[in-house]
C-alpha positions in Angstrom: 18.3 32.4 -5.0 15.0 31.7 -6.6 16.5 29.5 -9.3 18.6 27.6 -6.7 15.5 26.8 -4.6 13.6 25.8 -7.7 16.3 23.5 -8.8 16.6 22.0 -5.3 12.9 21.3 -5.2 13.0 19.7 -8.7 15.8 17.5 -7.5 13.9 16.5 -4.4 10.9 15.6 -6.5 12.9 13.4 -8.8 14.5 11.6 -5.9 11.0 11.0 -4.4 9.7 9.7 -7.7 12.7 7.3 -8.1 12.2 6.1 -4.5 8.5 5.5 -5.2 9.4 3.3 -8.3 11.9 1.3 -6.3 9.5 0.9 -3.4 6.8 -0.4 -5.8 9.3 -2.9 -7.2 10.0 -4.0 -3.6 6.3 -4.5 -2.8 6.0 -6.7 -5.9 9.1 -8.7 -4.9 7.8 -9.4 -1.4 4.3 -10.4 -2.5 3.7 -14.1 -2.4 0.7 -16.3 -2.3 -0.6 -17.2 1.2 1.4 -20.1 2.6 4.3 -19.6 0.3 7.8 -18.1 1.0 10.2 -16.1 -1.1 12.6 -18.1 -3.2 16.3 -17.3 -3.2 16.0 -15.1 -6.3 13.2 -13.0 -4.8 15.1 -12.7 -1.5 18.1 -11.4 -3.4 15.9 -8.9 -5.2 14.3 -7.8 -2.0 17.7 -7.3 -0.3 19.0 -5.3 -3.3 15.9 -3.0 -3.5 15.6 -2.5 0.2 19.2 -1.6 0.6 18.9 0.8 -2.4 16.1 2.6 -0.6 18.0 2.7 2.7 21.1 4.1 1.0 18.9 6.9 -0.6 17.9 8.4 2.7 15.8 7.8 5.8 12.3 8.6 4.7 9.2 6.4 4.9 10.3 4.2 2.0 13.7 3.5 3.6 12.1 2.8 7.0 9.6 0.3 5.4 12.4 -1.3 3.4 14.3 -1.9 6.7 11.1 -3.4 8.2 10.9 -5.8 5.3 14.6 -6.8 5.7 13.9 -7.4 9.4 11.0 -9.6 8.6 13.1 -11.6 6.2 15.9 -12.0 8.7 13.4 -13.3 11.3 12.0 -15.8 8.8 15.6 -17.0 8.1 16.3 -17.2 11.9 18.8 -14.4 11.7 17.7 -12.5 14.8 20.9 -10.4 15.0 20.3 -9.1 11.5 16.6 -8.3 12.4 17.8 -6.4 15.5 20.2 -4.4 13.3 17.5 -3.5 10.8 15.0 -2.5 13.4 17.5 -0.4 15.3 18.3 1.3 12.0 14.7 2.3 11.7 14.7 3.7 15.2 18.0 5.5 14.7 16.8 7.2 11.5 13.9 9.3 12.9 10.8 7.5 11.7 7.3 9.0 11.8 5.6 8.3 15.1 3.5 5.3 13.9 6.5 3.7 12.3 8.5 4.2 15.4 5.8 2.5 17.5 5.8 -0.5 15.1 9.6 -0.7 15.0 9.8 -0.7 18.8 7.2 -3.4 19.1 8.9 -5.6 16.5 12.3 -5.0 18.0 10.9 -5.9 21.5 9.5 -9.2 20.1 12.8 -10.1 18.4 14.7 -9.3 21.5 12.4 -11.6 23.5 13.0 -14.4 21.0 16.7 -13.7 21.4 16.3 -13.9 25.2 17.3 -10.2 25.7 14.4 -9.6 28.1 15.8 -6.4 29.8 16.4 -4.8 26.5 13.0 -5.7 25.2 11.3 -4.3 28.3 13.1 -0.9 27.9 11.3 -0.4 24.6 7.9 -0.8 26.0 7.4 2.5 27.8 4.9 5.2 26.8 3.0 3.6 23.9 0.7 5.7 21.8 -3.0 5.2 22.5 -3.4 3.1 19.3 -0.7 0.7 20.4 -1.4 0.2 24.1 -2.9 -3.3 23.6 0.1 -4.5 21.6 2.6 -3.0 24.0 0.7 -4.6 27.0 0.8 -8.0 25.2 4.5 -7.8 24.5 5.1 -6.8 28.1 3.1 -9.9 29.1 5.4 -11.9 26.8 8.4 -10.5 28.7 6.9 -11.5 32.0 5.9 -14.9 30.7 9.5 -15.5 29.5 10.7 -14.6 32.9 8.3 -17.0 34.5 6.3 -14.3 36.3 2.8 -15.7 35.7 0.9 -13.1 37.7 2.5 -10.1 36.0 2.1 -11.8 32.6 -1.6 -12.4 33.4 -2.1 -8.8 34.4 -0.5 -7.6 31.2 -2.5 -9.9 28.9 -5.7 -8.9 30.7 -4.8 -5.2 30.1 -4.0 -6.0 26.5 -7.4 -7.7 26.1 -9.1 -4.7 27.8 -7.3 -2.2 25.5 -7.9 -4.3 22.4 -10.2 -2.9 19.7 -13.4 -5.0 19.7 -13.2 -5.2 15.9 -10.0 -7.3 16.2 -11.5 -10.6 17.1 -8.6 -12.7 16.0 -6.3 -10.7 18.2 -8.7 -11.1 21.2 -8.7 -14.8 20.6 -4.8 -14.9 20.6 -4.7 -12.9 23.8 -7.3 -15.2 25.4 -5.1 -18.2 24.3 -2.1 -16.6 26.0 -4.1 -16.2 29.2 -5.4 -19.8 29.0 -1.8 -21.0 28.6 -0.8 -19.2 31.8 -3.6 -21.1 33.7 -2.1 -24.4 32.4 1.5 -23.5 33.3 1.2 -23.8 37.1 -1.0 -26.9 36.8 1.5 -28.6 34.6 4.5 -27.8 36.9 2.5 -28.9 39.9 1.6 -32.2 38.4 5.2 -32.7 37.4 6.3 -32.1 41.0 3.7 -34.5 42.3 4.9 -37.2 39.9 8.4 -37.1 41.4 
């Protein structure tokens, strides 16, 4: 039995090392200079490496590979493929932080795909570290539905929960709040013009 366990552990170590090498190649393939996008050759390489990691199991490397594939799908405008990749992450028992990230990203893609009820279902019970982001996405759902007051309350909660170190994020949330102030004024002036 000892030799069987030792051999199994050695095999697991080899698989982990191989996955690490493939993941490093994936990271190199997805790295581009700011403002640039992946060319067709790099996209093909990313797809091959990510699918190789996903077929090898459902560990952290595989989950991150699926997150990369989802990002590429969104960049290509293929929201259905992004939804498939993000659901794969959630279906394959990710670590808690990875699950929170995948739920947030999936909710955002569902909003973009006008699947607001499905997006909202993903936003319950966020971990403390993700409360601000979840409140923001909840605000995005309300905003997409035209519920300005609920969106405002969610964005204000997101701003209150935001880490003070994240100034750019605070500015984005403030912009979303400011946009809500303009929405009723714009619709009121359009009605008055008629």
